PDB file of N, CA, C and O in Angstrom:
ATOM      1  N   UNK A   1       6.393  -5.018 -33.299  1.00  0.00           N
ATOM      2  CA  UNK A   1       5.131  -5.800 -33.150  1.00  0.00           C
ATOM      3  C   UNK A   1       4.382  -4.932 -32.383  1.00  0.00           C
ATOM      4  O   UNK A   1       3.288  -4.890 -32.945  1.00  0.00           O
ATOM      5  N   UNK A   2       4.351  -3.977 -31.088  1.00  0.00           N
ATOM      6  CA  UNK A   2       3.427  -4.066 -30.096  1.00  0.00           C
ATOM      7  C   UNK A   2       2.316  -2.491 -31.273  1.00  0.00           C
ATOM      8  O   UNK A   2       1.098  -2.389 -31.420  1.00  0.00           O
ATOM      9  N   UNK A   3       3.244  -1.759 -31.733  1.00  0.00           N
ATOM     10  CA  UNK A   3       2.562  -0.686 -32.208  1.00  0.00           C
ATOM     11  C   UNK A   3       1.916  -1.635 -33.322  1.00  0.00           C
ATOM     12  O   UNK A   3       0.707  -1.572 -33.099  1.00  0.00           O
ATOM     13  N   UNK A   4       2.102  -2.374 -34.270  1.00  0.00           N
ATOM     14  CA  UNK A   4       1.584  -3.290 -35.091  1.00  0.00           C
ATOM     15  C   UNK A   4       0.589  -3.743 -34.458  1.00  0.00           C
ATOM     16  O   UNK A   4      -0.392  -3.561 -35.180  1.00  0.00           O
ATOM     17  N   UNK A   5       0.256  -4.293 -33.392  1.00  0.00           N
ATOM     18  CA  UNK A   5      -1.276  -4.955 -33.018  1.00  0.00           C
ATOM     19  C   UNK A   5      -1.534  -3.970 -32.225  1.00  0.00           C
ATOM     20  O   UNK A   5      -2.388  -4.414 -31.457  1.00  0.00           O
ATOM     21  N   UNK A   6      -1.329  -2.998 -31.975  1.00  0.00           N
ATOM     22  CA  UNK A   6      -2.377  -1.721 -31.720  1.00  0.00           C
ATOM     23  C   UNK A   6      -2.992  -1.038 -32.760  1.00  0.00           C
ATOM     24  O   UNK A   6      -3.807  -0.141 -32.542  1.00  0.00           O
ATOM     25  N   UNK A   7      -2.614  -1.448 -34.049  1.00  0.00           N
ATOM     26  CA  UNK A   7      -2.744  -0.560 -35.173  1.00  0.00           C
ATOM     27  C   UNK A   7      -3.928  -1.163 -35.843  1.00  0.00           C
ATOM     28  O   UNK A   7      -4.931  -0.577 -36.249  1.00  0.00           O
ATOM     29  N   UNK A   8      -3.540  -2.904 -35.909  1.00  0.00           N
ATOM     30  CA  UNK A   8      -4.620  -3.649 -36.114  1.00  0.00           C
ATOM     31  C   UNK A   8      -5.428  -4.019 -35.118  1.00  0.00           C
ATOM     32  O   UNK A   8      -6.069  -5.048 -35.330  1.00  0.00           O
ATOM     33  N   UNK A   9      -5.634  -3.321 -33.789  1.00  0.00           N
ATOM     34  CA  UNK A   9      -6.583  -3.397 -32.663  1.00  0.00           C
ATOM     35  C   UNK A   9      -7.884  -1.944 -32.987  1.00  0.00           C
ATOM     36  O   UNK A   9      -9.107  -1.901 -32.847  1.00  0.00           O
ATOM     37  N   UNK A  10      -7.014  -1.081 -33.387  1.00  0.00           N
ATOM     38  CA  UNK A  10      -7.285   0.005 -33.456  1.00  0.00           C
ATOM     39  C   UNK A  10      -8.224   0.258 -35.400  1.00  0.00           C
ATOM     40  O   UNK A  10      -8.706   1.326 -35.776  1.00  0.00           O
ATOM     41  N   UNK A  11      -8.210  -0.819 -36.080  1.00  0.00           N
ATOM     42  CA  UNK A  11      -8.797  -0.801 -36.925  1.00  0.00           C
ATOM     43  C   UNK A  11     -10.072  -1.860 -36.807  1.00  0.00           C
ATOM     44  O   UNK A  11     -11.232  -1.698 -37.186  1.00  0.00           O
ATOM     45  N   UNK A  12      -9.607  -2.724 -36.310  1.00  0.00           N
ATOM     46  CA  UNK A  12     -11.006  -3.424 -35.717  1.00  0.00           C
ATOM     47  C   UNK A  12     -12.005  -3.411 -34.625  1.00  0.00           C
ATOM     48  O   UNK A  12     -12.966  -4.167 -34.486  1.00  0.00           O
ATOM     49  N   UNK A  13     -11.601  -2.376 -33.830  1.00  0.00           N
ATOM     50  CA  UNK A  13     -12.347  -2.016 -32.892  1.00  0.00           C
ATOM     51  C   UNK A  13     -11.403  -0.593 -31.236  1.00  0.00           C
ATOM     52  O   UNK A  13     -10.957  -0.679 -30.092  1.00  0.00           O
ATOM     53  N   UNK A  14     -11.650   0.509 -32.373  1.00  0.00           N
ATOM     54  CA  UNK A  14     -10.710   1.732 -31.978  1.00  0.00           C
ATOM     55  C   UNK A  14     -11.404   1.776 -30.196  1.00  0.00           C
ATOM     56  O   UNK A  14     -10.589   1.759 -29.274  1.00  0.00           O
ATOM     57  N   UNK A  15     -12.469   1.816 -29.977  1.00  0.00           N
ATOM     58  CA  UNK A  15     -12.804   2.105 -28.289  1.00  0.00           C
ATOM     59  C   UNK A  15     -11.512   1.425 -27.520  1.00  0.00           C
ATOM     60  O   UNK A  15     -10.570   1.892 -26.880  1.00  0.00           O
ATOM     61  N   UNK A  16     -11.975  -0.069 -27.941  1.00  0.00           N
ATOM     62  CA  UNK A  16     -10.547  -0.866 -27.348  1.00  0.00           C
ATOM     63  C   UNK A  16      -8.971  -0.717 -27.279  1.00  0.00           C
ATOM     64  O   UNK A  16      -8.121  -1.111 -26.480  1.00  0.00           O
ATOM     65  N   UNK A  17      -8.932   0.170 -28.697  1.00  0.00           N
ATOM     66  CA  UNK A  17      -7.085   0.470 -28.644  1.00  0.00           C
ATOM     67  C   UNK A  17      -7.072   1.832 -27.823  1.00  0.00           C
ATOM     68  O   UNK A  17      -5.997   1.966 -27.240  1.00  0.00           O
ATOM     69  N   UNK A  18      -8.057   2.997 -27.586  1.00  0.00           N
ATOM     70  CA  UNK A  18      -8.388   4.082 -27.633  1.00  0.00           C
ATOM     71  C   UNK A  18      -7.925   3.856 -25.449  1.00  0.00           C
ATOM     72  O   UNK A  18      -7.173   4.533 -24.748  1.00  0.00           O
ATOM     73  N   UNK A  19      -8.662   2.828 -25.146  1.00  0.00           N
ATOM     74  CA  UNK A  19      -8.689   2.404 -24.159  1.00  0.00           C
ATOM     75  C   UNK A  19      -7.106   1.930 -23.447  1.00  0.00           C
ATOM     76  O   UNK A  19      -6.445   2.262 -22.463  1.00  0.00           O
ATOM     77  N   UNK A  20      -7.001   1.170 -24.344  1.00  0.00           N
ATOM     78  CA  UNK A  20      -5.488   0.121 -23.943  1.00  0.00           C
ATOM     79  C   UNK A  20      -4.273   1.708 -24.090  1.00  0.00           C
ATOM     80  O   UNK A  20      -3.340   1.868 -23.303  1.00  0.00           O
ATOM     81  N   UNK A  21      -4.514   2.450 -24.961  1.00  0.00           N
ATOM     82  CA  UNK A  21      -3.523   3.393 -25.196  1.00  0.00           C
ATOM     83  C   UNK A  21      -3.671   4.198 -24.123  1.00  0.00           C
ATOM     84  O   UNK A  21      -2.620   4.828 -24.006  1.00  0.00           O
ATOM     85  N   UNK A  22      -4.466   4.510 -23.251  1.00  0.00           N
ATOM     86  CA  UNK A  22      -4.962   5.478 -22.107  1.00  0.00           C
ATOM     87  C   UNK A  22      -4.444   4.504 -20.612  1.00  0.00           C
ATOM     88  O   UNK A  22      -3.887   4.975 -19.620  1.00  0.00           O
ATOM     89  N   UNK A  23      -4.690   3.584 -20.757  1.00  0.00           N
ATOM     90  CA  UNK A  23      -4.587   2.349 -19.514  1.00  0.00           C
ATOM     91  C   UNK A  23      -3.155   1.976 -19.340  1.00  0.00           C
ATOM     92  O   UNK A  23      -2.606   1.902 -18.241  1.00  0.00           O
ATOM     93  N   UNK A  24      -2.393   1.670 -20.862  1.00  0.00           N
ATOM     94  CA  UNK A  24      -1.280   1.255 -21.045  1.00  0.00           C
ATOM     95  C   UNK A  24      -0.006   1.744 -19.533  1.00  0.00           C
ATOM     96  O   UNK A  24       0.446   1.007 -18.656  1.00  0.00           O
ATOM     97  N   UNK A  25       0.222   3.171 -19.766  1.00  0.00           N
ATOM     98  CA  UNK A  25       1.540   3.842 -18.615  1.00  0.00           C
ATOM     99  C   UNK A  25       0.625   3.773 -17.591  1.00  0.00           C
ATOM    100  O   UNK A  25       1.331   3.463 -16.632  1.00  0.00           O
ATOM    101  N   UNK A  26      -0.526   3.870 -17.187  1.00  0.00           N
ATOM    102  CA  UNK A  26      -1.276   3.587 -15.364  1.00  0.00           C
ATOM    103  C   UNK A  26      -0.987   2.148 -15.205  1.00  0.00           C
ATOM    104  O   UNK A  26      -1.230   1.825 -14.043  1.00  0.00           O
ATOM    105  N   UNK A  27      -0.613   1.271 -15.834  1.00  0.00           N
ATOM    106  CA  UNK A  27      -0.399  -0.560 -15.106  1.00  0.00           C
ATOM    107  C   UNK A  27       0.716  -0.316 -15.468  1.00  0.00           C
ATOM    108  O   UNK A  27       1.354  -0.376 -14.417  1.00  0.00           O
ATOM    109  N   UNK A  28       1.408  -0.075 -16.259  1.00  0.00           N
ATOM    110  CA  UNK A  28       3.448  -0.024 -16.032  1.00  0.00           C
ATOM    111  C   UNK A  28       3.567   0.622 -14.747  1.00  0.00           C
ATOM    112  O   UNK A  28       4.113   0.129 -13.760  1.00  0.00           O
ATOM    113  N   UNK A  29       2.842   2.132 -14.847  1.00  0.00           N
ATOM    114  CA  UNK A  29       3.329   2.809 -12.892  1.00  0.00           C
ATOM    115  C   UNK A  29       2.738   1.938 -11.773  1.00  0.00           C
ATOM    116  O   UNK A  29       2.923   2.007 -10.558  1.00  0.00           O
ATOM    117  N   UNK A  30       2.010   1.135 -12.466  1.00  0.00           N
ATOM    118  CA  UNK A  30       1.537   0.414 -10.640  1.00  0.00           C
ATOM    119  C   UNK A  30       2.416  -1.086 -10.907  1.00  0.00           C
ATOM    120  O   UNK A  30       2.744  -1.564  -9.821  1.00  0.00           O
ATOM    121  N   UNK A  31       2.771  -1.749 -11.839  1.00  0.00           N
ATOM    122  CA  UNK A  31       3.866  -2.474 -12.174  1.00  0.00           C
ATOM    123  C   UNK A  31       5.130  -2.345 -11.101  1.00  0.00           C
ATOM    124  O   UNK A  31       5.659  -3.105 -10.290  1.00  0.00           O
ATOM    125  N   UNK A  32       5.354  -0.789 -11.593  1.00  0.00           N
ATOM    126  CA  UNK A  32       6.721  -0.349 -11.573  1.00  0.00           C
ATOM    127  C   UNK A  32       7.500  -0.892 -10.132  1.00  0.00           C
ATOM    128  O   UNK A  32       8.645  -1.286  -9.909  1.00  0.00           O
ATOM    129  N   UNK A  33       6.828  -0.789  -9.659  1.00  0.00           N
ATOM    130  CA  UNK A  33       7.555  -1.520  -7.832  1.00  0.00           C
ATOM    131  C   UNK A  33       7.451  -3.119  -7.475  1.00  0.00           C
ATOM    132  O   UNK A  33       7.537  -3.530  -6.318  1.00  0.00           O
ATOM    133  N   UNK A  34       7.315  -3.711  -8.268  1.00  0.00           N
ATOM    134  CA  UNK A  34       7.294  -4.991  -8.173  1.00  0.00           C
ATOM    135  C   UNK A  34       8.655  -5.388  -9.361  1.00  0.00           C
ATOM    136  O   UNK A  34       9.213  -6.474  -9.516  1.00  0.00           O
ATOM    137  N   UNK A  35       8.807  -4.594  -9.795  1.00  0.00           N
ATOM    138  CA  UNK A  35      10.037  -4.811 -11.356  1.00  0.00           C
ATOM    139  C   UNK A  35      11.043  -3.934 -10.171  1.00  0.00           C
ATOM    140  O   UNK A  35      12.068  -4.614 -10.153  1.00  0.00           O
ATOM    141  N   UNK A  36      11.196  -3.040  -9.415  1.00  0.00           N
ATOM    142  CA  UNK A  36      12.333  -3.078  -8.368  1.00  0.00           C
ATOM    143  C   UNK A  36      12.324  -3.995  -7.468  1.00  0.00           C
ATOM    144  O   UNK A  36      13.374  -4.413  -6.979  1.00  0.00           O
ATOM    145  N   UNK A  37      10.966  -4.504  -7.067  1.00  0.00           N
ATOM    146  CA  UNK A  37      11.816  -5.402  -5.957  1.00  0.00           C
ATOM    147  C   UNK A  37      12.445  -6.723  -6.510  1.00  0.00           C
ATOM    148  O   UNK A  37      13.182  -7.341  -5.742  1.00  0.00           O
ATOM    149  N   UNK A  38      12.206  -7.271  -7.902  1.00  0.00           N
ATOM    150  CA  UNK A  38      12.678  -7.798  -8.649  1.00  0.00           C
ATOM    151  C   UNK A  38      14.224  -8.357  -9.074  1.00  0.00           C
ATOM    152  O   UNK A  38      14.949  -9.319  -9.328  1.00  0.00           O
ATOM    153  N   UNK A  39      14.051  -6.640  -8.897  1.00  0.00           N
ATOM    154  CA  UNK A  39      15.784  -6.667  -9.244  1.00  0.00           C
ATOM    155  C   UNK A  39      16.410  -6.646  -7.773  1.00  0.00           C
ATOM    156  O   UNK A  39      17.506  -7.145  -7.517  1.00  0.00           O
ATOM    157  N   UNK A  40      15.896  -6.248  -7.186  1.00  0.00           N
ATOM    158  CA  UNK A  40      16.935  -6.653  -5.940  1.00  0.00           C
ATOM    159  C   UNK A  40      16.961  -7.984  -5.190  1.00  0.00           C
ATOM    160  O   UNK A  40      17.773  -8.443  -4.386  1.00  0.00           O
ATOM    161  N   UNK A  41      15.739  -8.501  -5.737  1.00  0.00           N
ATOM    162  CA  UNK A  41      16.100  -9.864  -5.206  1.00  0.00           C
ATOM    163  C   UNK A  41      17.047 -10.261  -5.925  1.00  0.00           C
ATOM    164  O   UNK A  41      18.075 -10.742  -5.447  1.00  0.00           O
ATOM    165  N   UNK A  42      16.876 -10.143  -6.936  1.00  0.00           N
ATOM    166  CA  UNK A  42      18.182 -11.612  -7.816  1.00  0.00           C
ATOM    167  C   UNK A  42      19.146 -10.527  -7.587  1.00  0.00           C
ATOM    168  O   UNK A  42      19.596 -10.528  -8.733  1.00  0.00           O
ATOM    169  N   UNK A  43      19.550  -9.964  -7.227  1.00  0.00           N
ATOM    170  CA  UNK A  43      20.550  -9.185  -6.976  1.00  0.00           C
ATOM    171  C   UNK A  43      21.260  -9.472  -5.492  1.00  0.00           C
ATOM    172  O   UNK A  43      22.454  -9.250  -5.293  1.00  0.00           O
ATOM    173  N   UNK A  44      20.182 -10.097  -4.290  1.00  0.00           N
ATOM    174  CA  UNK A  44      20.629 -10.219  -3.252  1.00  0.00           C
ATOM    175  C   UNK A  44      21.144 -11.927  -3.621  1.00  0.00           C
ATOM    176  O   UNK A  44      22.334 -12.203  -3.468  1.00  0.00           O
ATOM    177  N   UNK A  45      20.089 -13.090  -4.141  1.00  0.00           N
ATOM    178  CA  UNK A  45      20.465 -13.835  -4.718  1.00  0.00           C
ATOM    179  C   UNK A  45      21.541 -14.457  -5.649  1.00  0.00           C
ATOM    180  O   UNK A  45      22.051 -15.570  -5.768  1.00  0.00           O
ATOM    181  N   UNK A  46      21.661 -13.263  -6.249  1.00  0.00           N
ATOM    182  CA  UNK A  46      23.266 -13.485  -6.992  1.00  0.00           C
ATOM    183  C   UNK A  46      24.354 -13.616  -5.914  1.00  0.00           C
ATOM    184  O   UNK A  46      25.191 -14.509  -5.786  1.00  0.00           O
ATOM    185  N   UNK A  47      24.080 -12.164  -4.930  1.00  0.00           N
ATOM    186  CA  UNK A  47      24.955 -11.968  -4.215  1.00  0.00           C
ATOM    187  C   UNK A  47      25.222 -13.487  -3.397  1.00  0.00           C
ATOM    188  O   UNK A  47      26.113 -14.238  -3.796  1.00  0.00           O
ATOM    189  N   UNK A  48      24.433 -13.810  -2.327  1.00  0.00           N
ATOM    190  CA  UNK A  48      23.950 -15.695  -2.207  1.00  0.00           C
ATOM    191  C   UNK A  48      25.017 -16.478  -2.695  1.00  0.00           C
ATOM    192  O   UNK A  48      25.965 -16.961  -2.076  1.00  0.00           O
ATOM    193  N   UNK A  49      24.772 -16.526  -3.708  1.00  0.00           N
ATOM    194  CA  UNK A  49      25.199 -17.743  -4.770  1.00  0.00           C
ATOM    195  C   UNK A  49      26.902 -17.031  -4.729  1.00  0.00           C
ATOM    196  O   UNK A  49      27.940 -17.620  -4.428  1.00  0.00           O
ATOM    197  N   UNK A  50      26.775 -16.021  -5.020  1.00  0.00           N
ATOM    198  CA  UNK A  50      28.850 -16.150  -5.185  1.00  0.00           C
ATOM    199  C   UNK A  50      29.290 -15.893  -4.001  1.00  0.00           C
ATOM    200  O   UNK A  50      30.496 -15.655  -3.945  1.00  0.00           O
ATOM    201  N   UNK A  51      28.507 -15.851  -2.703  1.00  0.00           N
ATOM    202  CA  UNK A  51      29.259 -16.182  -1.267  1.00  0.00           C
ATOM    203  C   UNK A  51      29.425 -17.971  -1.328  1.00  0.00           C
ATOM    204  O   UNK A  51      30.497 -18.537  -1.114  1.00  0.00           O
ATOM    205  N   UNK A  52      28.321 -18.585  -1.615  1.00  0.00           N
ATOM    206  CA  UNK A  52      28.355 -19.505  -1.786  1.00  0.00           C
ATOM    207  C   UNK A  52      29.236 -20.647  -2.254  1.00  0.00           C
ATOM    208  O   UNK A  52      29.525 -21.772  -1.846  1.00  0.00           O
ATOM    209  N   UNK A  53      29.588 -19.747  -3.457  1.00  0.00           N
ATOM    210  CA  UNK A  53      30.389 -21.083  -4.545  1.00  0.00           C
ATOM    211  C   UNK A  53      31.709 -20.254  -4.080  1.00  0.00           C
ATOM    212  O   UNK A  53      32.660 -21.020  -3.922  1.00  0.00           O
ATOM    213  N   UNK A  54      31.982 -19.051  -3.849  1.00  0.00           N
ATOM    214  CA  UNK A  54      33.214 -18.594  -3.498  1.00  0.00           C
ATOM    215  C   UNK A  54      34.712 -19.825  -3.180  1.00  0.00           C
ATOM    216  O   UNK A  54      35.751 -19.773  -3.838  1.00  0.00           O
ATOM    217  N   UNK A  55      34.356 -21.217  -1.624  1.00  0.00           N
ATOM    218  CA  UNK A  55      35.256 -21.272  -1.630  1.00  0.00           C
ATOM    219  C   UNK A  55      35.702 -22.921  -2.940  1.00  0.00           C
ATOM    220  O   UNK A  55      36.758 -23.554  -2.922  1.00  0.00           O
ATOM    221  N   UNK A  56      34.718 -23.125  -3.714  1.00  0.00           N
ATOM    222  CA  UNK A  56      35.167 -23.835  -4.529  1.00  0.00           C
ATOM    223  C   UNK A  56      35.860 -22.944  -5.652  1.00  0.00           C
ATOM    224  O   UNK A  56      36.939 -23.417  -6.011  1.00  0.00           O
ATOM    225  N   UNK A  57      35.589 -22.075  -6.121  1.00  0.00           N
ATOM    226  CA  UNK A  57      36.187 -21.112  -6.976  1.00  0.00           C
ATOM    227  C   UNK A  57      37.881 -21.469  -6.772  1.00  0.00           C
ATOM    228  O   UNK A  57      38.783 -21.868  -7.508  1.00  0.00           O
ATOM    229  N   UNK A  58      37.742 -21.066  -5.279  1.00  0.00           N
ATOM    230  CA  UNK A  58      38.901 -21.105  -4.513  1.00  0.00           C
ATOM    231  C   UNK A  58      39.742 -22.245  -5.071  1.00  0.00           C
ATOM    232  O   UNK A  58      40.868 -22.398  -5.543  1.00  0.00           O
ATOM    233  N   UNK A  59      38.799 -22.880  -4.828  1.00  0.00           N
ATOM    234  CA  UNK A  59      39.826 -24.514  -4.939  1.00  0.00           C
ATOM    235  C   UNK A  59      40.256 -24.354  -6.116  1.00  0.00           C
ATOM    236  O   UNK A  59      41.478 -24.417  -6.244  1.00  0.00           O
ATOM    237  N   UNK A  60      39.548 -24.137  -7.157  1.00  0.00           N
ATOM    238  CA  UNK A  60      39.648 -24.871  -8.396  1.00  0.00           C
ATOM    239  C   UNK A  60      40.594 -24.035  -9.175  1.00  0.00           C
ATOM    240  O   UNK A  60      40.993 -24.603 -10.192  1.00  0.00           O
ATOM    241  N   UNK A  61      41.142 -22.642  -8.945  1.00  0.00           N
ATOM    242  CA  UNK A  61      42.106 -22.164  -9.149  1.00  0.00           C
ATOM    243  C   UNK A  61      43.927 -22.418  -8.317  1.00  0.00           C
ATOM    244  O   UNK A  61      45.067 -22.018  -8.553  1.00  0.00           O
ATOM    245  N   UNK A  62      43.414 -23.097  -7.538  1.00  0.00           N
ATOM    246  CA  UNK A  62      44.617 -23.873  -6.745  1.00  0.00           C
ATOM    247  C   UNK A  62      45.002 -25.008  -7.436  1.00  0.00           C
ATOM    248  O   UNK A  62      45.898 -25.726  -6.994  1.00  0.00           O
TER     249      UNK A  62
END
């Protein structure tokens, strides 16, 4: 889908399409640390949720 949209942009405005082609990897590299932080925060919140709900799961089994 992204490639098809890029092809349409290339036909309509090729300088903008080539600029997007060059800038996309740079933007991806800039956003990479935020993705790593997001994965770490999600893991920490999942761990906290598991610890909080552990007693309820134990009582449900018994």
